[in-house]
MDAnalysis code that builds the backbone (N, CA, C; Angstrom):
import MDAnalysis as mda
import numpy as np

u = mda.Universe.empty(729, n_residues=243, atom_resindex=np.repeat(np.arange(243), 3), trajectory=True)
u.add_TopologyAttr("name", ["N", "CA", "C"] * 243)
u.add_TopologyAttr("resid", np.arange(1, 244))
u.add_TopologyAttr("resname", ["UNK", "UNK", "UNK", "UNK", "UNK", "UNK", "UNK", "UNK", "UNK", "UNK", "UNK", "UNK", "UNK", "UNK", "UNK", "UNK", "UNK", "UNK", "UNK", "UNK", "UNK", "UNK", "UNK", "UNK", "UNK", "UNK", "UNK", "UNK", "UNK", "UNK", "UNK", "UNK", "UNK", "UNK", "UNK", "UNK", "UNK", "UNK", "UNK", "UNK", "UNK", "UNK", "UNK", "UNK", "UNK", "UNK", "UNK", "UNK", "UNK", "UNK", "UNK", "UNK", "UNK", "UNK", "UNK", "UNK", "UNK", "UNK", "UNK", "UNK", "UNK", "UNK", "UNK", "UNK", "UNK", "UNK", "UNK", "UNK", "UNK", "UNK", "UNK", "UNK", "UNK", "UNK", "UNK", "UNK", "UNK", "UNK", "UNK", "UNK", "UNK", "UNK", "UNK", "UNK", "UNK", "UNK", "UNK", "UNK", "UNK", "UNK", "UNK", "UNK", "UNK", "UNK", "UNK", "UNK", "UNK", "UNK", "UNK", "UNK", "UNK", "UNK", "UNK", "UNK", "UNK", "UNK", "UNK", "UNK", "UNK", "UNK", "UNK", "UNK", "UNK", "UNK", "UNK", "UNK", "UNK", "UNK", "UNK", "UNK", "UNK", "UNK", "UNK", "UNK", "UNK", "UNK", "UNK", "UNK", "UNK", "UNK", "UNK", "UNK", "UNK", "UNK", "UNK", "UNK", "UNK", "UNK", "UNK", "UNK", "UNK", "UNK", "UNK", "UNK", "UNK", "UNK", "UNK", "UNK", "UNK", "UNK", "UNK", "UNK", "UNK", "UNK", "UNK", "UNK", "UNK", "UNK", "UNK", "UNK", "UNK", "UNK", "UNK", "UNK", "UNK", "UNK", "UNK", "UNK", "UNK", "UNK", "UNK", "UNK", "UNK", "UNK", "UNK", "UNK", "UNK", "UNK", "UNK", "UNK", "UNK", "UNK", "UNK", "UNK", "UNK", "UNK", "UNK", "UNK", "UNK", "UNK", "UNK", "UNK", "UNK", "UNK", "UNK", "UNK", "UNK", "UNK", "UNK", "UNK", "UNK", "UNK", "UNK", "UNK", "UNK", "UNK", "UNK", "UNK", "UNK", "UNK", "UNK", "UNK", "UNK", "UNK", "UNK", "UNK", "UNK", "UNK", "UNK", "UNK", "UNK", "UNK", "UNK", "UNK", "UNK", "UNK", "UNK", "UNK", "UNK", "UNK", "UNK", "UNK", "UNK", "UNK", "UNK", "UNK", "UNK", "UNK", "UNK", "UNK", "UNK", "UNK", "UNK"])
u.atoms.positions = np.array([
    [74.594, 100.494, 96.502],
    [75.072, 99.327, 95.770],
    [75.633, 99.762, 94.427],
    [76.775, 99.194, 94.041],
    [77.371, 99.450, 92.742],
    [77.285, 98.160, 91.930],
    [76.228, 97.990, 91.115],
    [75.994, 96.702, 90.474],
    [77.064, 96.293, 89.488],
    [77.805, 97.250, 88.914],
    [78.806, 96.897, 87.918],
    [80.089, 96.366, 88.537],
    [80.198, 96.465, 89.846],
    [81.392, 95.973, 90.528],
    [81.005, 94.976, 91.611],
    [81.554, 93.793, 91.489],
    [81.235, 92.724, 92.422],
    [82.501, 92.324, 93.167],
    [82.307, 91.848, 94.393],
    [83.431, 91.503, 95.255],
    [83.316, 90.045, 95.693],
    [84.432, 89.347, 95.667],
    [84.552, 88.046, 96.318],
    [85.637, 88.173, 97.375],
    [85.443, 87.527, 98.508],
    [86.395, 87.601, 99.605],
    [86.909, 86.206, 99.931],
    [88.214, 86.098, 100.043],
    [88.850, 84.851, 100.475],
    [89.576, 85.128, 101.782],
    [89.180, 84.450, 102.848],
    [89.857, 84.549, 104.135],
    [90.668, 83.276, 104.318],
    [91.981, 83.431, 104.363],
    [92.853, 82.264, 104.412],
    [93.053, 81.799, 105.857],
    [92.750, 80.538, 106.108],
    [92.918, 79.969, 107.455],
    [93.327, 78.509, 107.351],
    [94.178, 78.202, 106.358],
    [94.576, 76.814, 106.121],
    [95.961, 76.495, 106.670],
    [96.610, 77.481, 107.328],
    [97.949, 77.263, 107.853],
    [97.939, 76.442, 109.136],
    [99.149, 76.132, 109.601],
    [99.284, 75.234, 110.761],
    [99.412, 75.968, 112.089],
    [99.677, 77.281, 112.071],
    [99.825, 78.082, 113.303],
    [100.937, 77.565, 114.202],
    [102.031, 77.097, 113.632],
    [103.095, 76.492, 114.434],
    [103.836, 77.502, 115.303],
    [103.893, 78.772, 114.890],
    [104.693, 79.744, 115.625],
    [103.969, 80.344, 116.822],
    [102.662, 80.168, 116.905],
    [101.909, 80.832, 117.958],
    [102.079, 80.138, 119.303],
    [102.288, 78.821, 119.302],
    [102.573, 78.088, 120.528],
    [101.451, 78.065, 121.535],
    [100.193, 78.218, 121.082],
    [99.065, 78.271, 122.018],
    [98.381, 76.927, 122.191],
    [98.765, 75.948, 121.371],
    [98.093, 74.658, 121.415],
    [96.794, 74.647, 120.649],
    [96.418, 75.776, 120.092],
    [95.189, 75.892, 119.308],
    [95.482, 76.701, 118.062],
    [94.751, 76.426, 117.005],
    [94.940, 77.189, 115.780],
    [94.545, 78.644, 116.043],
    [95.416, 79.579, 115.643],
    [95.227, 80.972, 116.047],
    [93.928, 81.575, 115.543],
    [93.472, 81.150, 114.356],
    [92.218, 81.688, 113.824],
    [91.008, 81.272, 114.656],
    [91.156, 80.206, 115.444],
    [90.036, 79.702, 116.243],
    [90.030, 80.246, 117.670],
    [91.023, 81.069, 118.005],
    [91.110, 81.596, 119.371],
    [89.966, 82.566, 119.661],
    [89.509, 82.624, 120.913],
    [88.417, 83.542, 121.265],
    [88.827, 84.998, 121.081],
    [87.897, 85.783, 120.555],
    [88.109, 87.228, 120.432],
    [86.760, 87.912, 120.426],
    [86.601, 88.873, 121.317],
    [85.324, 89.567, 121.499],
    [84.216, 88.545, 121.729],
    [83.141, 88.606, 120.972],
    [82.032, 87.672, 121.193],
    [82.100, 86.455, 120.272],
    [83.246, 86.283, 119.642],
    [83.383, 85.151, 118.731],
    [84.808, 84.639, 118.736],
    [85.388, 84.537, 117.559],
    [86.756, 84.074, 117.415],
    [87.520, 85.044, 116.514],
    [88.826, 84.841, 116.413],
    [89.634, 85.642, 115.498],
    [89.058, 85.539, 114.084],
    [88.722, 84.332, 113.674],
    [88.216, 84.099, 112.320],
    [86.847, 84.730, 112.104],
    [85.948, 84.570, 113.048],
    [84.601, 85.119, 112.866],
    [84.613, 86.639, 112.839],
    [85.522, 87.245, 113.587],
    [85.595, 88.708, 113.577],
    [86.130, 89.240, 112.256],
    [87.020, 88.495, 111.608],
    [87.440, 88.873, 110.256],
    [86.231, 88.909, 109.328],
    [85.464, 87.833, 109.350],
    [84.312, 87.728, 108.453],
    [83.298, 88.838, 108.725],
    [83.058, 89.162, 110.001],
    [82.086, 90.204, 110.337],
    [82.505, 91.564, 109.804],
    [83.781, 91.872, 109.877],
    [84.245, 93.183, 109.411],
    [84.018, 93.332, 107.914],
    [84.253, 92.268, 107.151],
    [84.011, 92.334, 105.707],
    [82.526, 92.483, 105.404],
    [81.694, 91.752, 106.108],
    [80.253, 91.853, 105.880],
    [79.752, 93.263, 106.149],
    [80.195, 93.851, 107.256],
    [79.752, 95.201, 107.611],
    [80.305, 96.244, 106.645],
    [81.526, 96.032, 106.160],
    [82.136, 96.992, 105.240],
    [81.402, 97.042, 103.912],
    [80.984, 95.890, 103.415],
    [80.399, 95.838, 102.076],
    [78.894, 96.050, 102.042],
    [78.236, 96.016, 103.194],
    [76.775, 96.131, 103.219],
    [76.332, 97.440, 102.574],
    [75.509, 97.345, 101.566],
    [74.931, 98.469, 100.813],
    [75.967, 99.231, 99.985],
    [77.168, 98.668, 99.813],
    [78.196, 99.331, 99.012],
    [78.557, 98.527, 97.775],
    [78.811, 97.232, 97.962],
    [79.172, 96.371, 96.838],
    [78.366, 95.083, 96.907],
    [78.308, 94.410, 95.775],
    [77.651, 93.110, 95.727],
    [78.659, 92.043, 96.134],
    [78.477, 91.464, 97.314],
    [79.374, 90.423, 97.800],
    [78.940, 89.084, 97.200],
    [79.696, 88.635, 96.209],
    [79.333, 87.431, 95.462],
    [79.691, 86.150, 96.205],
    [80.864, 86.137, 96.819],
    [81.321, 84.956, 97.534],
    [82.097, 85.370, 98.774],
    [81.886, 84.649, 99.863],
    [82.688, 84.785, 101.073],
    [83.237, 83.406, 101.380],
    [84.534, 83.246, 101.172],
    [85.170, 81.926, 101.250],
    [86.177, 81.904, 102.392],
    [86.184, 80.807, 103.117],
    [87.200, 80.571, 104.141],
    [87.944, 79.292, 103.777],
    [89.272, 79.382, 103.666],
    [90.061, 78.173, 103.447],
    [90.423, 77.572, 104.804],
    [90.550, 76.262, 104.845],
    [90.810, 75.569, 106.112],
    [91.696, 74.349, 105.857],
    [92.408, 73.861, 106.878],
    [93.168, 72.630, 106.724],
    [92.216, 71.474, 106.425],
    [92.581, 70.624, 105.515],
    [91.654, 69.635, 104.966],
    [90.953, 68.791, 106.022],
    [91.608, 68.528, 107.139],
    [91.014, 67.666, 108.166],
    [90.240, 68.450, 109.225],
    [90.085, 69.773, 109.031],
    [89.521, 70.586, 110.106],
    [88.244, 71.332, 109.713],
    [87.452, 70.768, 108.867],
    [86.224, 71.450, 108.456],
    [85.310, 71.720, 109.645],
    [85.107, 70.727, 110.495],
    [84.217, 70.903, 111.650],
    [84.740, 71.989, 112.582],
    [86.057, 72.017, 112.800],
    [86.638, 73.040, 113.674],
    [86.493, 74.439, 113.068],
    [86.684, 74.529, 111.764],
    [86.550, 75.824, 111.096],
    [85.115, 76.332, 111.193],
    [84.167, 75.453, 110.946],
    [82.754, 75.852, 111.039],
    [82.385, 76.250, 112.459],
    [82.903, 75.514, 113.435],
    [82.599, 75.840, 114.833],
    [83.151, 77.214, 115.193],
    [84.343, 77.534, 114.694],
    [84.952, 78.833, 114.987],
    [84.163, 79.980, 114.379],
    [83.451, 79.701, 113.303],
    [82.674, 80.732, 112.624],
    [81.257, 80.813, 113.175],
    [80.573, 79.692, 113.217],
    [79.144, 79.710, 113.528],
    [78.826, 79.734, 115.019],
    [79.858, 79.682, 115.870],
    [79.624, 79.892, 117.302],
    [79.412, 81.370, 117.613],
    [79.684, 82.217, 116.636],
    [79.519, 83.663, 116.790],
    [78.092, 84.037, 116.386],
    [77.264, 84.321, 117.359],
    [75.850, 84.580, 117.078],
    [75.646, 85.864, 116.281],
    [76.494, 86.858, 116.506],
    [76.366, 88.105, 115.738],
    [76.648, 87.848, 114.260],
    [77.664, 87.050, 113.970],
    [77.975, 86.719, 112.580],
    [76.824, 85.969, 111.936],
    [76.264, 85.020, 112.654],
    [75.131, 84.263, 112.112],
    [73.960, 85.181, 111.787],
    [73.719, 86.166, 112.643],
    [72.636, 87.124, 112.397],
    [72.919, 87.966, 111.165],
    [74.178, 88.386, 110.991],
    [74.542, 89.179, 109.822],
    [74.368, 88.368, 108.537],
    [74.788, 87.131, 108.559],
    [74.652, 86.273, 107.380],
    [73.181, 86.109, 107.001],
    [72.347, 85.922, 108.009],
    [70.906, 85.756, 107.757],
    [70.293, 87.061, 107.267],
    [70.670, 88.170, 107.882],
    [70.109, 89.464, 107.511],
    [70.512, 89.865, 106.097],
    [71.778, 89.621, 105.739],
    [72.269, 90.018, 104.423],
    [72.044, 88.938, 103.368],
    [71.490, 87.797, 103.796],
    [71.225, 86.667, 102.902],
    [72.501, 86.239, 102.161],
    [73.545, 86.029, 102.964],
    [74.858, 85.614, 102.454],
    [75.267, 84.334, 103.174],
    [75.904, 83.449, 102.465],
    [76.426, 82.231, 103.071],
    [77.945, 82.234, 102.984],
    [78.578, 81.364, 103.757],
    [80.026, 81.204, 103.727],
    [80.345, 79.860, 103.083],
    [81.266, 79.884, 102.137],
    [81.736, 78.652, 101.517],
    [83.082, 78.280, 102.128],
    [83.212, 77.040, 102.550],
    [84.458, 76.540, 103.126],
    [85.179, 75.703, 102.075],
    [86.409, 76.098, 101.780],
    [87.188, 75.438, 100.736],
    [88.465, 74.871, 101.353],
    [88.732, 73.581, 101.195],
    [89.962, 73.028, 101.771],
    [91.199, 73.629, 101.128],
    [92.179, 73.927, 101.970],
    [93.422, 74.497, 101.472],
    [94.390, 73.422, 101.030],
    [95.647, 73.835, 100.889],
    [96.675, 72.908, 100.425],
    [97.933, 73.098, 101.266],
    [99.063, 72.642, 100.746],
    [100.295, 72.599, 101.535],
    [100.964, 73.957, 101.705],
    [100.647, 74.927, 100.846],
    [101.230, 76.264, 100.949],
    [100.141, 77.318, 100.807],
    [100.463, 78.545, 101.204],
    [99.497, 79.637, 101.069],
    [99.143, 79.863, 99.608],
    [100.165, 79.858, 98.745],
    [99.912, 80.079, 97.326],
    [98.926, 79.051, 96.766],
    [99.137, 77.800, 97.095],
    [98.262, 76.744, 96.594],
    [96.870, 76.839, 97.211],
    [96.802, 77.231, 98.481],
    [95.499, 77.371, 99.138],
    [94.685, 78.500, 98.516],
    [95.360, 79.617, 98.221],
    [94.663, 80.732, 97.579],
    [94.155, 80.303, 96.208],
    [94.972, 79.561, 95.463],
    [94.511, 79.121, 94.148],
    [93.305, 78.200, 94.269],
    [93.258, 77.347, 95.276],
    [92.080, 76.493, 95.491],
    [90.823, 77.347, 95.614],
    [90.939, 78.450, 96.364],
    [89.796, 79.352, 96.539],
    [89.458, 80.068, 95.245],
    [90.470, 80.531, 94.523],
    [90.217, 81.212, 93.244],
    [89.554, 80.268, 92.247],
    [90.015, 79.051, 92.210],
    [89.438, 78.072, 91.288],
    [87.981, 77.776, 91.657],
    [87.712, 77.741, 92.962],
    [86.330, 77.544, 93.422],
    [85.444, 78.693, 92.958],
    [85.948, 79.916, 93.070],
    [85.191, 81.083, 92.623],
    [84.897, 80.994, 91.131],
    [85.914, 80.662, 90.355],
    [85.744, 80.592, 88.905],
    [84.677, 79.565, 88.518],
    [84.632, 78.466, 89.241],
    [83.705, 77.386, 88.912],
    [82.307, 77.598, 89.488],
    [82.185, 78.488, 90.477],
    [80.906, 78.602, 91.175],
    [80.269, 79.988, 91.140],
    [80.939, 80.961, 90.535],
    [80.323, 82.279, 90.372],
    [79.543, 82.323, 89.059],
    [78.395, 82.942, 89.080],
    [77.584, 83.059, 87.872],
    [78.336, 83.798, 86.783],
    [79.044, 84.861, 87.177],
    [79.836, 85.638, 86.221],
    [81.044, 86.216, 86.942],
    [82.206, 86.162, 86.292],
    [83.404, 86.761, 86.878],
    [83.760, 88.088, 86.208],
    [82.892, 88.555, 85.316],
    [83.121, 89.847, 84.680],
    [82.990, 90.953, 85.722],
    [83.933, 91.889, 85.746],
    [83.963, 92.991, 86.710],
    [84.038, 92.512, 88.160],
    [84.560, 91.313, 88.365],
    [84.681, 90.775, 89.725],
    [86.055, 91.114, 90.299],
    [86.047, 91.660, 91.512],
    [87.276, 91.893, 92.256],
    [87.346, 90.857, 93.379],
    [88.561, 90.435, 93.717],
    [88.715, 89.478, 94.807],
    [89.653, 90.068, 95.847],
    [89.254, 89.970, 97.098],
    [90.067, 90.416, 98.223],
    [90.527, 89.195, 99.001],
    [91.824, 89.107, 99.238],
    [92.401, 87.968, 99.942],
    [92.947, 88.467, 101.274],
    [92.479, 87.851, 102.365],
    [92.802, 88.359, 103.698],
    [93.267, 87.228, 104.606],
    [94.243, 87.549, 105.467],
    [94.718, 86.588, 106.454],
    [93.669, 86.394, 107.542],
    [93.303, 85.142, 107.782],
    [92.331, 84.865, 108.832],
    [92.842, 85.162, 110.227],
    [94.133, 85.366, 110.368],
    [94.729, 85.700, 111.667],
    [94.974, 87.202, 111.800],
    [94.249, 87.992, 110.992],
    [94.403, 89.457, 111.038],
    [93.031, 90.065, 111.368],
    [92.589, 89.950, 112.660],
    [91.214, 90.334, 113.010],
    [91.004, 91.817, 113.279],
    [92.084, 92.615, 113.257],
    [91.961, 94.028, 113.602],
    [91.815, 94.920, 112.383],
    [91.610, 94.329, 111.227],
    [91.458, 95.115, 109.999],
    [90.235, 96.019, 110.119],
    [90.332, 97.200, 109.552],
    [89.233, 98.166, 109.644],
    [88.397, 98.174, 108.373],
    [87.173, 98.676, 108.498],
    [86.314, 98.819, 107.316],
    [86.938, 99.784, 106.317],
    [87.614, 100.818, 106.814],
    [88.238, 101.790, 105.907],
    [89.292, 101.126, 105.032],
    [90.137, 100.304, 105.624],
    [91.162, 99.623, 104.836],
    [90.513, 98.726, 103.796],
    [89.490, 97.988, 104.190],
    [88.795, 97.090, 103.257],
    [88.236, 97.864, 102.073],
    [87.585, 98.973, 102.340],
    [86.984, 99.766, 101.263],
    [88.039, 100.456, 100.409],
    [89.113, 100.930, 101.026],
    [90.190, 101.564, 100.252],
    [90.827, 100.552, 99.298],
    [91.056, 99.343, 99.778],
    [91.629, 98.289, 98.928],
    [90.660, 97.939, 97.796],
    [89.377, 97.856, 98.115],
    [88.372, 97.524, 97.094],
    [88.337, 98.580, 95.995],
    [88.350, 99.840, 96.390],
    [88.310, 100.923, 95.406],
    [89.564, 100.935, 94.538],
    [90.722, 100.648, 95.139],
    [91.954, 100.588, 94.360],
    [91.906, 99.433, 93.361],
    [91.368, 98.299, 93.783],
    [91.251, 97.145, 92.878],
    [90.337, 97.466, 91.702],
    [89.254, 98.182, 91.972],
    [88.321, 98.565, 90.909],
    [88.963, 99.555, 89.946],
    [89.680, 100.527, 90.492],
    [90.233, 101.609, 89.668],
    [91.565, 101.282, 89.005],
    [92.381, 100.446, 89.676],
    [93.739, 100.197, 89.181],
    [94.028, 98.721, 88.904],
    [93.083, 97.842, 89.232],
    [93.304, 96.407, 89.053],
    [93.886, 95.738, 90.273],
    [94.351, 96.537, 91.233],
    [94.946, 95.958, 92.435],
    [94.986, 96.989, 93.554],
    [95.115, 96.509, 94.770],
    [95.261, 97.387, 95.922],
    [95.762, 96.587, 97.110],
    [96.687, 97.158, 97.861],
    [97.214, 96.486, 99.051],
    [97.522, 97.538, 100.107],
    [97.142, 97.311, 101.369],
    [97.496, 98.263, 102.418],
    [98.946, 98.077, 102.844],
    [99.605, 99.189, 103.139],
    [100.988, 99.112, 103.577],
    [101.328, 100.262, 104.501],
    [102.348, 100.057, 105.310],
    [102.821, 101.109, 106.211],
    [104.339, 101.231, 106.067],
    [104.847, 102.434, 106.254],
    [106.291, 102.658, 106.213],
    [106.932, 102.028, 107.444],
    [107.979, 101.222, 107.271],
    [108.626, 100.584, 108.433],
    [109.165, 101.626, 109.408],
    [109.071, 101.330, 110.694],
    [109.623, 102.237, 111.701],
    [111.118, 101.996, 111.885],
    [111.571, 100.785, 111.610],
    [112.993, 100.465, 111.708],
    [113.679, 100.732, 110.372],
    [114.976, 100.989, 110.425],
    [115.754, 101.106, 109.206],
    [116.044, 99.705, 108.672],
    [115.723, 99.468, 107.410],
    [115.831, 98.131, 106.824],
    [117.105, 98.024, 105.998],
    [117.823, 96.909, 106.180],
    [119.041, 96.646, 105.424],
    [118.881, 95.344, 104.630],
    [119.512, 95.296, 103.477],
    [119.595, 94.051, 102.725],
    [120.918, 93.380, 103.072],
    [120.863, 92.090, 103.392],
    [122.073, 91.380, 103.799],
    [122.428, 90.295, 102.794],
    [123.692, 89.858, 102.826],
    [124.117, 88.792, 101.929],
    [123.971, 87.439, 102.616],
    [124.388, 86.379, 101.920],
    [124.205, 85.022, 102.451],
    [125.065, 84.751, 103.684],
    [126.047, 85.600, 103.965],
    [126.908, 85.428, 105.137],
    [126.514, 86.325, 106.305],
    [125.417, 87.074, 106.136],
    [124.922, 87.904, 107.223],
    [125.513, 89.290, 107.297],
    [126.173, 89.732, 106.222],
    [126.719, 91.079, 106.189],
    [125.787, 92.005, 105.397],
    [125.698, 93.242, 105.867],
    [124.879, 94.224, 105.152],
    [125.516, 94.522, 103.803],
    [124.709, 94.406, 102.744],
    [125.234, 94.726, 101.416],
    [124.540, 95.924, 100.775],
    [123.373, 96.311, 101.340],
    [122.699, 97.474, 100.761],
    [121.881, 98.185, 101.822],
    [121.986, 99.510, 101.850],
    [121.244, 100.336, 102.797],
    [120.013, 100.889, 102.080],
    [118.846, 100.446, 102.484],
    [117.613, 100.804, 101.799],
    [117.049, 102.110, 102.355],
    [116.385, 102.858, 101.506],
    [115.788, 104.138, 101.909],
    [114.388, 103.865, 102.464],
    [114.196, 104.147, 103.738],
    [112.973, 103.767, 104.418],
    [111.721, 104.382, 103.790],
    [111.821, 105.631, 103.336],
    [110.635, 106.286, 102.774],
    [110.166, 105.623, 101.485],
    [111.025, 104.824, 100.863],
    [110.658, 104.117, 99.636],
    [110.227, 102.679, 99.891],
    [110.072, 102.324, 101.173],
    [109.716, 100.951, 101.539],
    [108.327, 100.914, 102.164],
    [107.708, 99.752, 102.106],
    [106.402, 99.572, 102.744],
    [106.269, 98.140, 103.240],
    [105.765, 98.000, 104.447],
    [105.417, 96.680, 104.976],
    [103.961, 96.430, 104.615],
    [103.731, 95.488, 103.708],
    [102.375, 95.294, 103.205],
    [101.575, 94.354, 104.107],
    [100.275, 94.565, 104.089],
    [99.346, 93.828, 104.930],
    [98.292, 93.147, 104.042],
    [97.216, 92.744, 104.644],
    [96.047, 92.277, 103.896],
    [94.836, 93.016, 104.447],
    [93.731, 93.086, 103.678],
    [93.448, 92.345, 102.449],
    [94.210, 92.881, 101.243],
    [94.483, 91.972, 100.316],
    [95.083, 92.332, 99.037],
    [94.016, 92.121, 97.966],
    [93.716, 93.188, 97.224],
    [92.607, 93.143, 96.272],
    [93.086, 93.182, 94.835],
    [92.377, 92.445, 93.959],
    [92.774, 92.354, 92.557],
    [91.563, 92.145, 91.648],
    [91.747, 92.514, 90.391],
    [90.812, 92.065, 89.372],
    [90.882, 90.550, 89.311],
    [89.749, 89.880, 89.461],
    [89.773, 88.428, 89.593],
    [90.369, 87.732, 88.378],
    [89.921, 88.108, 87.183],
    [90.385, 87.411, 85.987],
    [91.894, 87.554, 85.809],
    [92.422, 88.728, 86.116],
    [93.869, 88.933, 85.995],
    [94.637, 88.103, 87.020],
    [94.155, 88.102, 88.264],
    [94.854, 87.339, 89.291],
    [94.791, 85.848, 89.023],
    [93.647, 85.368, 88.561],
    [93.508, 83.937, 88.274],
    [94.496, 83.522, 87.184],
    [94.579, 84.304, 86.120],
    [95.522, 84.004, 85.036],
    [96.965, 84.058, 85.537],
    [97.255, 85.016, 86.423],
    [98.601, 85.133, 86.973],
    [98.958, 83.920, 87.827],
    [97.991, 83.431, 88.597],
    [98.233, 82.237, 89.412],
    [98.532, 81.019, 88.535],
    [97.861, 80.903, 87.421],
    [98.129, 79.786, 86.511],
    [99.576, 79.838, 86.016],
    [100.060, 81.037, 85.746],
    [101.455, 81.187, 85.323],
    [102.411, 80.904, 86.481],
    [102.039, 81.365, 87.669],
    [102.908, 81.176, 88.837],
    [103.083, 79.696, 89.185],
    [102.083, 78.893, 88.888],
    [102.166, 77.467, 89.183],
    [103.253, 76.769, 88.373],
    [103.667, 77.383, 87.288],
    [104.705, 76.793, 86.431],
    [106.108, 77.033, 86.969],
    [106.229, 77.955, 87.926],
    [107.537, 78.297, 88.474],
    [108.007, 77.232, 89.470],
    [109.312, 77.065, 89.623],
    [109.835, 76.036, 90.538],
    [109.919, 76.497, 91.992],
    [109.334, 77.650, 92.316],
    [109.396, 78.174, 93.667],
    [108.039, 78.738, 94.065],
    [107.883, 78.996, 95.370],
    [106.648, 79.546, 95.897],
    [106.769, 81.063, 96.024],
    [105.714, 81.770, 95.677],
    [105.674, 83.220, 95.836],
    [105.252, 83.560, 97.266],
    [105.723, 84.711, 97.758],
    [105.451, 85.075, 99.149],
    [104.007, 85.507, 99.374],
    [103.441, 86.228, 98.399],
    [102.044, 86.638, 98.528],
    [101.494, 86.954, 97.140],
    [100.245, 87.388, 97.098],
    [99.586, 87.601, 95.808],
    [100.031, 88.876, 95.115],
    [100.568, 89.838, 95.859],
    [101.089, 91.032, 95.188],
    [102.309, 90.677, 94.341],
    [103.103, 89.724, 94.805],
    [104.276, 89.298, 94.038],
    [103.847, 88.598, 92.746],
    [102.814, 87.776, 92.836],
    [102.305, 87.071, 91.652],
    [101.714, 88.065, 90.661],
    [100.860, 88.955, 91.155],
    [100.218, 89.944, 90.274],
    [101.258, 90.872, 89.660],
    [102.219, 91.303, 90.465],
    [103.245, 92.215, 89.974],
    [104.128, 91.595, 88.909],
    [104.363, 90.304, 88.990],
    [105.224, 89.631, 88.010],
    [104.503, 89.405, 86.688],
    [103.237, 89.033, 86.737],
    [102.543, 88.610, 85.517],
    [101.516, 89.614, 85.006],
    [101.197, 90.624, 85.796],
    [100.187, 91.602, 85.360],
    [100.801, 92.997, 85.281],
    [100.790, 93.721, 86.383],
    [101.279, 95.103, 86.403],
    [101.578, 95.497, 87.844],
    [102.167, 96.672, 88.064],
    [102.468, 97.081, 89.440],
    [101.213, 97.161, 90.312],
    [101.401, 96.879, 91.574],
    [100.302, 96.858, 92.539],
    [100.180, 98.220, 93.212],
    [98.948, 98.717, 93.301],
    [98.669, 100.016, 93.911],
    [98.660, 99.905, 95.438],
    [99.411, 100.797, 96.094],
    [99.470, 100.805, 97.553],
    [98.445, 101.782, 98.118],
    [97.755, 101.382, 99.195],
    [96.876, 102.281, 99.943],
    [97.364, 102.303, 101.389],
    [96.849, 103.240, 102.144],
    [97.324, 103.408, 103.526],
    [96.837, 102.268, 104.410],
    [97.780, 101.599, 105.064],
    [97.446, 100.563, 106.021],
    [97.402, 101.135, 107.429],
    [97.560, 100.262, 108.417],
    [97.504, 100.705, 109.805],
    [98.412, 99.818, 110.655],
    [99.080, 100.433, 111.617],
    [99.925, 99.669, 112.538],
    [99.094, 98.740, 113.417],
    [97.799, 98.991, 113.497],
    [96.922, 98.129, 114.291],
    [96.499, 96.874, 113.536],
    [96.687, 96.882, 112.230],
    [96.243, 95.761, 111.400],
    [97.293, 94.649, 111.394],
    [97.613, 94.140, 112.582],
    [98.668, 93.140, 112.694],
    [98.124, 91.738, 112.439],
    [99.027, 90.857, 112.079],
    [98.712, 89.436, 111.936],
    [99.182, 88.714, 113.191],
    [98.289, 87.990, 113.833],
    [98.666, 87.243, 115.034],
    [99.597, 86.110, 114.618],
    [100.825, 86.183, 115.103],
    [101.849, 85.229, 114.666],
    [102.600, 84.600, 115.831],
    [102.963, 85.413, 116.811],
    [103.793, 84.949, 117.923],
    [103.011, 85.003, 119.239],
    [103.465, 84.260, 120.269],
    [102.736, 84.226, 121.543],
    [102.450, 85.603, 122.118],
    [103.391, 86.548, 121.972],
    [103.173, 87.882, 122.534],
    [102.031, 88.634, 121.841],
    [101.692, 88.206, 120.624],
    [100.588, 88.852, 119.901],
    [99.239, 88.546, 120.540],
    [99.186, 87.476, 121.324],
    [97.917, 87.083, 121.935],
    [97.391, 88.133, 122.911],
    [98.291, 88.969, 123.418],
    [97.861, 90.020, 124.341],
    [96.911, 91.006, 123.643],
    [97.063, 91.154, 122.326],
    [96.176, 92.059, 121.570],
    [94.727, 91.602, 121.638],
    [94.508, 90.304, 121.778],
    [93.127, 89.779, 121.811],
    [92.425, 90.103, 123.121],
    [93.177, 90.515, 124.120],
    [92.583, 90.800, 125.434],
    [92.167, 92.246, 125.585],
    [92.494, 93.089, 124.594],
    [92.193, 94.511, 124.688],
    [90.768, 94.790, 124.255],
])
């Protein structure tokens, strides 16, 4: 245990899952002995056990789906055993109309309900990304502690081009200088919270928390991600849950 460094985890599951086409919210789909969502939570619990003080484990959900979110989590008997063994509870926080707003709801909940936010790091993870490894979680946590931020990323396998508004290539990007970023994304909590307050003043939505932190704080530290750490988004991704 490292008492001077505390971790809060936000698992985002407040989206509508419109692209998956399964008729069910993707985070609630069966996976292993639980669901996509419960397996995310289990990986974080196992990663942090005896390493960091897990202050909060938060799941955001669509405002009308609290019962469904709880069912997707607590139907997993292994997760329930881990929560009891580690004496940790899960807080469910209603999300909002966008990812940015939903994350801020969770951050605001942490600020109001944590005993102390000093030396607190927060990891924000997609609830539809159940293949994340303990190594990635710990690497991101260590980067957040040492540099104020950490995000896993992988070099794209395809050559990436920047296009103009008419669909013509206007810039040829160097692949070795690019990264496809994943989650969890880790940050110093106080810095990220202040950055979110500034981001709320903008007339547009930010794509993710690295963009917010990078604009209002400092550059974000990249750590090694994994091609297996995919986000379930399209119908063909469902085949990954059967492996």
